[in-house]
C-alpha positions as CSV (number, residue, x, y, z in Angstrom):
1,X,0.0,0.0,0.0
2,X,2.8,2.4,0.9
3,X,4.6,1.7,-2.4
4,X,1.4,2.2,-4.3
5,X,0.7,5.5,-2.5
6,X,4.2,6.8,-3.3
7,X,3.8,5.8,-6.9
8,X,0.5,7.7,-7.0
9,X,2.1,10.8,-5.5
10,X,4.9,10.7,-8.1
11,X,2.4,10.2,-10.9
12,X,0.3,13.1,-9.7
13,X,3.3,15.3,-9.2
14,X,4.5,14.5,-12.7
15,X,1.1,15.3,-14.2
16,X,1.1,18.6,-12.2
17,X,4.5,19.4,-13.7
18,X,3.2,18.9,-17.2
19,X,0.3,21.2,-16.6
20,X,2.7,23.8,-14.9
21,X,5.0,23.6,-17.9
22,X,2.2,24.3,-20.3
23,X,1.1,27.2,-18.2
24,X,4.6,28.6,-18.1
25,X,4.9,28.3,-21.9
26,X,1.6,30.0,-22.3
27,X,2.7,32.9,-20.1
28,X,6.3,33.0,-21.4
29,X,7.8,31.9,-18.1
30,X,11.2,30.2,-17.8
31,X,11.3,26.7,-16.3
32,X,14.2,27.0,-13.9
33,X,14.0,23.5,-12.5
34,X,14.6,21.6,-15.8
35,X,18.1,20.8,-17.1
36,X,20.3,21.8,-18.8
37,X,20.7,25.0,-16.8
38,X,23.9,26.7,-18.1
39,X,22.3,28.1,-21.2
40,X,19.1,29.1,-19.3
41,X,21.2,30.9,-16.6
42,X,23.1,32.9,-19.3
43,X,20.0,33.7,-21.3
44,X,18.1,34.8,-18.2
45,X,21.1,36.9,-17.1
46,X,21.5,38.7,-20.4
47,X,18.3,40.8,-20.2
48,X,19.1,41.4,-16.5
49,X,22.6,42.6,-17.5
50,X,21.3,44.9,-20.2
51,X,18.6,46.2,-17.8
52,X,21.3,47.1,-15.2
53,X,23.4,48.7,-17.9
54,X,20.5,50.8,-19.0
55,X,19.9,51.9,-15.5
56,X,23.6,53.0,-15.3
57,X,23.1,54.9,-18.5
58,X,20.7,57.2,-16.6
59,X,23.6,58.4,-14.5
60,X,26.2,58.1,-17.3
61,X,24.1,60.2,-19.7
62,X,23.8,62.8,-16.9
63,X,27.6,63.0,-16.6
64,X,28.3,62.8,-20.3
65,X,25.8,65.5,-21.2
66,X,27.1,67.8,-18.5
67,X,30.8,67.1,-19.3
68,X,30.2,67.9,-23.0
69,X,27.7,70.7,-22.8
70,X,28.1,72.3,-19.4
71,X,31.4,71.8,-17.4
72,X,33.6,69.2,-15.7
73,X,32.6,70.7,-12.4
74,X,28.9,69.9,-13.1
75,X,29.8,66.4,-14.2
76,X,31.9,65.8,-11.1
77,X,29.1,67.2,-8.9
78,X,26.6,64.6,-10.3
79,X,29.2,61.8,-10.2
80,X,30.1,62.4,-6.6
81,X,26.5,61.7,-5.5
82,X,26.5,58.1,-6.5
83,X,27.8,56.6,-3.2
84,X,25.4,58.7,-1.2
85,X,22.4,57.7,-3.3
86,X,23.3,54.1,-2.9
87,X,23.7,54.5,0.9
88,X,20.2,55.9,1.2
89,X,18.3,53.5,-1.1
90,X,20.2,50.2,-0.7
91,X,18.0,49.1,2.3
92,X,14.9,49.1,0.1
93,X,16.7,47.7,-2.9
94,X,17.7,44.8,-0.6
95,X,14.0,44.3,0.2
96,X,13.4,44.0,-3.6
97,X,16.0,41.2,-3.6
98,X,14.0,39.6,-0.7
99,X,10.8,39.9,-2.8
100,X,12.5,38.1,-5.7
101,X,13.8,35.3,-3.6
102,X,10.5,34.8,-1.7
103,X,8.5,34.8,-4.9
104,X,10.9,32.4,-6.7
105,X,10.7,30.0,-3.7
106,X,6.9,29.9,-3.6
107,X,6.8,29.5,-7.4
108,X,9.1,26.5,-7.1
109,X,7.1,25.1,-4.2
110,X,3.8,25.6,-6.2
111,X,2.3,27.6,-3.4
112,X,0.1,30.2,-5.1
113,X,-1.4,31.6,-1.9
114,X,1.9,32.6,-0.4
115,X,3.2,33.8,-3.8
116,X,0.2,36.1,-4.2
117,X,0.7,37.7,-0.7
118,X,4.4,38.3,-1.4
119,X,3.6,40.0,-4.7
120,X,1.1,42.5,-3.3
121,X,3.2,43.1,-0.1
122,X,6.3,43.9,-2.3
123,X,4.4,46.5,-4.3
124,X,3.2,48.2,-1.1
125,X,6.7,48.2,0.3
126,X,8.1,49.9,-2.8
127,X,5.7,52.8,-2.5
128,X,6.1,53.2,1.2
129,X,9.9,52.9,0.9
130,X,10.0,55.4,-2.0
131,X,8.2,58.0,0.0
132,X,10.4,57.5,3.1
133,X,13.7,57.7,1.1
134,X,12.4,60.6,-1.0
135,X,11.5,62.8,2.0
136,X,14.7,61.9,3.8
137,X,16.8,62.7,0.7
138,X,15.2,66.0,-0.1
139,X,15.6,67.2,3.5
140,X,19.1,65.9,4.3
141,X,21.0,66.1,1.0
142,X,23.1,69.1,1.8
143,X,24.1,68.0,5.3
144,X,25.1,64.5,4.1
145,X,27.2,66.0,1.3
146,X,29.0,68.3,3.8
147,X,29.9,65.2,5.9
148,X,31.5,63.7,2.7
149,X,33.8,66.8,2.5
150,X,32.3,67.9,-0.9
151,X,34.0,71.2,-1.8
152,X,31.5,73.9,-0.6
153,X,32.5,76.6,-3.0
154,X,32.1,74.8,-6.3
155,X,30.6,71.3,-6.1
156,X,28.2,71.4,-3.1
157,X,25.4,73.6,-4.5
158,X,25.2,71.6,-7.7
159,X,25.3,68.3,-6.0
160,X,22.6,69.3,-3.5
161,X,20.3,70.5,-6.3
162,X,20.7,67.3,-8.3
163,X,20.1,65.1,-5.2
164,X,17.0,66.9,-4.1
165,X,15.3,66.5,-7.5
166,X,16.6,62.9,-7.8
167,X,15.2,61.9,-4.4
168,X,11.8,63.5,-5.2
169,X,11.3,60.8,-7.9
170,X,12.4,57.9,-5.6
171,X,8.9,56.3,-5.4
172,X,9.0,55.6,-9.1
173,X,12.6,54.3,-8.8
174,X,11.7,51.7,-6.2
175,X,8.4,50.8,-7.8
176,X,10.3,49.8,-11.0
177,X,12.9,47.9,-9.1
178,X,10.4,45.9,-7.0
179,X,8.2,45.3,-10.1
180,X,11.1,44.0,-12.2
181,X,12.3,41.7,-9.4
182,X,8.9,40.1,-9.4
183,X,9.1,39.6,-13.2
184,X,12.5,37.9,-12.8
185,X,11.2,35.6,-10.0
186,X,8.8,34.1,-12.6
187,X,11.5,33.7,-15.2
188,X,10.8,36.9,-17.2
189,X,13.9,39.0,-17.5
190,X,13.0,40.5,-20.9
191,X,10.1,42.7,-20.2
192,X,11.8,44.8,-17.6
193,X,14.5,45.4,-20.2
194,X,12.0,46.5,-22.8
195,X,10.4,48.9,-20.3
196,X,13.8,50.4,-19.4
197,X,14.7,50.8,-23.1
198,X,11.8,53.1,-23.5
199,X,12.6,55.0,-20.4
200,X,16.3,55.2,-21.2
201,X,15.7,56.7,-24.7
202,X,13.5,59.3,-23.1
203,X,16.1,60.0,-20.5
204,X,18.9,60.7,-23.0
205,X,16.7,62.9,-25.1
206,X,15.4,64.9,-22.1
207,X,18.9,65.4,-20.7
208,X,20.1,66.9,-24.0
209,X,17.0,69.1,-24.3
210,X,17.0,70.4,-20.7
211,X,20.8,71.1,-20.7
212,X,21.4,72.4,-24.2
213,X,18.1,74.2,-25.0
214,X,16.7,75.1,-21.5
215,X,20.2,75.7,-19.9
216,X,19.1,73.9,-16.7
217,X,22.5,72.3,-16.0
218,X,22.3,69.7,-13.2
219,X,18.6,70.4,-12.6
220,X,17.9,69.4,-16.2
221,X,19.6,66.0,-16.0
222,X,18.0,65.3,-12.7
223,X,14.5,66.1,-14.0
224,X,15.1,64.0,-17.1
225,X,16.0,61.0,-14.9
226,X,12.9,61.4,-12.8
227,X,10.6,61.5,-15.9
228,X,12.3,58.4,-17.2
229,X,11.7,56.6,-13.9
230,X,8.1,57.5,-14.1
231,X,7.8,55.9,-17.5
232,X,9.6,52.6,-16.5
233,X,7.6,52.2,-13.3
234,X,4.3,52.8,-15.0
235,X,5.1,50.2,-17.7
236,X,6.2,47.5,-15.3
237,X,3.1,48.0,-13.1
238,X,0.7,47.8,-16.0
239,X,2.5,44.7,-17.2
240,X,2.1,43.0,-13.8
241,X,-1.6,43.9,-13.8
242,X,-2.2,42.3,-17.2
243,X,-0.5,39.0,-16.4
244,X,-2.5,35.8,-16.3
245,X,0.1,33.6,-14.6
246,X,2.4,34.0,-11.6
247,X,2.9,37.4,-10.0
248,X,-0.3,39.1,-11.3
249,X,-1.0,42.3,-9.4
250,X,-4.6,43.3,-8.5
251,X,-5.1,46.8,-7.0
252,X,-7.8,45.6,-4.6
253,X,-5.4,43.1,-3.1
254,X,-2.6,45.6,-2.3
255,X,-1.8,45.4,1.4
256,X,1.0,44.3,3.7
257,X,0.5,40.6,4.6
258,X,2.3,39.7,7.8
259,X,3.6,36.3,6.6
260,X,4.7,37.7,3.3
261,X,6.5,40.6,5.0
262,X,8.3,38.0,7.1
263,X,9.4,36.1,3.9
264,X,10.7,39.3,2.3
265,X,12.4,40.7,5.4
266,X,14.1,37.4,6.2
267,X,16.2,37.7,3.0
268,X,15.8,41.4,2.1
269,X,16.6,43.1,5.3
270,X,20.1,41.6,5.8
271,X,20.7,42.2,2.0
272,X,19.6,45.8,2.4
273,X,21.7,46.4,5.6
274,X,24.7,44.8,3.8
275,X,24.2,47.2,0.8
276,X,23.9,50.2,3.1
277,X,27.1,49.3,5.0
278,X,28.9,48.6,1.6
279,X,27.8,52.1,0.5
280,X,29.0,53.5,3.9
281,X,32.5,52.2,3.2
282,X,32.3,53.6,-0.3
283,X,31.2,57.0,1.2
284,X,34.4,56.9,3.4
285,X,36.5,56.1,0.3
286,X,34.7,58.9,-1.6
287,X,35.4,61.3,1.2
288,X,39.1,60.4,1.0
289,X,39.0,61.0,-2.8
290,X,37.4,64.4,-2.3
291,X,40.4,65.5,-0.3
292,X,42.5,65.2,-3.5
293,X,40.6,68.0,-5.2
294,X,38.1,68.6,-8.1
295,X,40.1,66.8,-10.8
296,X,40.3,63.6,-8.7
297,X,36.6,63.8,-7.9
298,X,35.7,64.1,-11.6
299,X,38.2,61.4,-12.7
300,X,37.0,59.0,-10.0
301,X,33.3,59.6,-10.8
302,X,33.8,59.0,-14.5
303,X,36.0,55.9,-14.1
304,X,33.6,54.4,-11.5
305,X,30.7,55.0,-13.9
306,X,32.5,53.0,-16.6
307,X,33.3,50.2,-14.1
308,X,29.7,50.1,-13.1
309,X,28.9,48.5,-16.4
310,X,31.3,45.6,-15.6
311,X,29.9,45.2,-12.1
312,X,26.3,45.3,-13.3
313,X,27.0,42.6,-15.8
314,X,28.5,40.3,-13.1
315,X,25.7,41.2,-10.7
316,X,23.2,39.9,-13.2
317,X,24.8,36.5,-13.0
318,X,24.5,36.7,-9.2
319,X,20.8,37.6,-9.5
320,X,20.3,34.6,-11.8
321,X,22.0,32.4,-9.3
322,X,19.8,33.6,-6.6
323,X,16.6,33.2,-8.6
324,X,17.4,29.8,-10.0
325,X,18.6,28.6,-6.6
326,X,15.4,29.9,-5.0
327,X,13.1,28.0,-7.4
328,X,15.1,24.7,-7.1
329,X,15.3,25.1,-3.3
330,X,11.5,25.5,-3.2
331,X,11.2,22.4,-5.4
332,X,13.8,20.5,-3.2
333,X,16.1,19.6,-6.2
334,X,19.6,19.2,-4.7
335,X,21.6,18.5,-7.8
336,X,20.2,21.6,-9.6
337,X,21.2,23.8,-6.7
338,X,24.8,22.6,-7.1
339,X,24.6,22.9,-10.8
340,X,23.3,26.5,-10.7
341,X,26.2,27.5,-8.4
342,X,28.9,26.0,-10.5
343,X,27.5,27.2,-13.8
344,X,27.1,30.7,-12.4
345,X,30.7,30.7,-11.1
346,X,32.0,29.7,-14.5
347,X,30.0,32.4,-16.3
348,X,30.8,35.2,-13.9
349,X,34.6,34.4,-13.8
350,X,34.8,34.4,-17.6
351,X,32.6,37.5,-17.9
352,X,34.5,39.4,-15.2
353,X,37.9,38.8,-16.8
354,X,36.8,39.6,-20.3
355,X,34.9,42.8,-19.5
356,X,37.3,44.0,-16.8
357,X,40.4,43.7,-18.9
358,X,38.6,44.9,-22.0
359,X,37.4,48.1,-20.2
360,X,40.9,48.8,-18.8
361,X,42.6,48.5,-22.1
362,X,40.0,50.7,-23.8
363,X,40.0,53.0,-20.7
364,X,41.5,56.1,-22.4
365,X,39.0,55.9,-25.2
366,X,36.0,55.4,-22.9
367,X,37.1,58.2,-20.6
368,X,37.4,60.6,-23.5
369,X,33.7,60.2,-24.1
370,X,33.1,61.8,-20.7
371,X,35.7,64.5,-20.7
372,X,38.2,66.5,-22.8
373,X,40.7,66.9,-19.9
374,X,44.0,64.8,-20.2
375,X,44.5,65.1,-16.4
376,X,41.0,63.6,-15.7
377,X,41.7,60.7,-18.2
378,X,45.1,60.0,-16.6
379,X,43.7,59.9,-13.0
380,X,40.7,57.8,-14.2
381,X,43.0,55.2,-15.7
382,X,44.9,54.9,-12.4
383,X,41.7,53.8,-10.7
384,X,40.8,51.4,-13.6
385,X,44.3,49.8,-13.5
386,X,43.6,48.5,-10.0
387,X,39.8,47.8,-10.0
388,X,38.9,46.7,-13.5
389,X,41.7,44.2,-13.8
390,X,40.6,42.4,-10.6
391,X,36.8,42.9,-10.9
392,X,36.1,39.2,-11.6
393,X,36.9,38.7,-7.8
394,X,33.9,40.9,-7.0
395,X,31.7,38.7,-9.3
396,X,32.8,35.5,-7.6
397,X,32.0,37.0,-4.2
398,X,28.5,38.0,-5.5
399,X,27.7,34.5,-6.8
400,X,28.6,33.0,-3.4
401,X,26.2,35.4,-1.7
402,X,23.5,34.7,-4.3
403,X,23.7,30.9,-3.7
404,X,23.3,31.3,0.1
405,X,20.4,33.8,-0.2
406,X,18.6,31.5,-2.7
407,X,18.6,28.8,0.0
408,X,17.1,31.3,2.5
409,X,20.3,32.4,4.3
410,X,20.9,36.2,4.3
411,X,22.2,37.1,7.7
412,X,25.3,35.0,7.5
413,X,26.6,36.4,4.2
414,X,25.6,39.9,5.4
415,X,27.8,39.5,8.5
416,X,30.7,38.0,6.5
417,X,30.5,40.8,3.9
418,X,30.4,43.5,6.6
419,X,33.5,42.2,8.2
420,X,35.3,41.1,5.1
421,X,34.6,44.1,2.8
422,X,33.4,47.0,4.8
423,X,35.4,46.4,8.0
424,X,38.6,45.6,6.2
425,X,38.3,48.6,3.9
426,X,37.8,51.0,6.8
427,X,40.7,49.5,8.8
428,X,42.8,49.8,5.6
429,X,41.9,53.4,5.0
430,X,42.7,54.5,8.6
431,X,46.0,52.5,8.8
432,X,47.9,51.8,5.6
433,X,46.3,54.5,3.4
434,X,46.6,57.1,6.2
435,X,50.4,56.4,6.2
436,X,50.7,56.3,2.4
437,X,48.2,58.8,1.0
438,X,48.1,58.1,-2.7
439,X,45.1,57.3,-4.9
440,X,46.7,54.0,-6.0
441,X,47.0,52.8,-2.4
442,X,43.4,53.9,-1.7
443,X,42.1,51.8,-4.7
444,X,44.0,48.7,-3.5
445,X,41.4,48.4,-0.7
446,X,39.0,47.0,-3.2
447,X,40.8,43.8,-4.4
448,X,42.2,43.1,-1.0
449,X,38.8,43.1,0.6
450,X,37.3,41.0,-2.2
451,X,39.9,38.2,-1.8
452,X,39.4,38.0,2.0
453,X,35.6,37.9,1.7
454,X,35.6,35.2,-1.0
455,X,37.5,32.9,1.3
456,X,35.1,33.6,4.2
457,X,32.0,33.1,2.0
458,X,33.3,29.8,0.6
459,X,33.5,28.4,4.1
460,X,30.0,29.7,4.9
461,X,28.5,28.2,1.8
462,X,29.9,24.8,2.6
463,X,28.0,24.7,5.9
464,X,24.8,26.3,4.6
465,X,24.6,23.7,1.8
466,X,25.2,20.8,4.2
467,X,22.5,22.1,6.6
468,X,19.9,22.8,4.0
469,X,20.4,19.5,2.1
470,X,19.9,17.6,5.3
471,X,16.5,19.2,5.8
472,X,15.2,18.4,2.3
473,X,13.2,15.2,1.7
474,X,14.8,12.4,-0.2
475,X,15.2,13.0,-4.0
476,X,12.4,10.5,-4.9
477,X,9.8,12.1,-2.6
478,X,8.0,15.1,-4.2
479,X,6.2,17.8,-2.3
480,X,2.5,18.2,-2.8
481,X,1.7,21.4,-4.7
482,X,-0.5,24.0,-3.2
483,X,-2.7,26.3,-5.2
484,X,-4.9,29.3,-4.4
């Protein structure tokens, strides 16, 4: 009788999977639990990669337009705000990661009720978080910039104006990020890219119009960015409302569900705290760079903007690792979890080496797009010689974190990252760099901290994997699907 019952369960589960596969095909969802996975991970990552690159183009177009049609001081003023923006928004961006992980897990577990609650709680969190961050940013921008040692006579007024307008549009920014994370959880990484393409084209056109025709300087590029964010957030919400499969949004169901909030916070809060502390260490680094003068500020901002395209590409692999791991963790497929990690590690290492070295060797050409100043180009190349050439280490670190978060562990990688990256960088800045004050020595803090953190994360992943695999049912016992 027991054998017959198990056979019945397996047959029923197999039949359910056939129906689920047909539903996924109908709604253009990607099956993340069926092998082979390497090609799927790369194809899933590609639109995520391009989406992140387009988001970076918001800021890049701001700096390029100002550098070409206004002044290097205006370009540096906008570029110097990046670490501060990240510091203030990373907590809620971490919650969007938690939303993606929770949604992917319940999709894999076939639990439509919990999935529905996660989706509507995530949308509410994006709006609440956007208002909180927006009000804080508008009110505190000047004081935070002063704490970063931004030159008060030239850069500070421009940076403050840019930040205040940028933060006013924060609800649209977070709404898009949460909405796109829900799309990715269901295997759809293409539509967020299409929506951002429309917004990105608008952003570039508006930047040029506001700066060259309206002579609005930094206010023009900030306003162009806000309008573009309004477009992208509207498109992603309308798309989610029109869905017929997983992650459909219904306005009447929008509320904070306690169990869903717990699912999101369990992963998202540590991820957000980690992002904030990462940004805090970068703020300290930015403050040290600011002490070298306006040329160093501009060079660092433009080089960091170019490097951001490399990081975003590698981070897309980490997001794919997290999402694929989440679905297979929910479906209790051990072998796929290992395969996802190894495939992601292979892709991110190759991608990091190719893009990092490529960007460094083309650095002078790329920097010349941003500025006409030979001094700025030379100082920008100094940063890229240290960071771009070793950026694959950062990608490996991100994949290790993505694998652990996909299995429901976010506090452990957060603590490891805080100690290994942030703590080590801060100690380095106040010891070795304080005694040897050069930009080259300051930039060395990046690869040193990446290597230390990779080793720590590898040990943590070993124990996380062993713990979670012990809790899973045997491979031949399938969970009973739950539907709404």
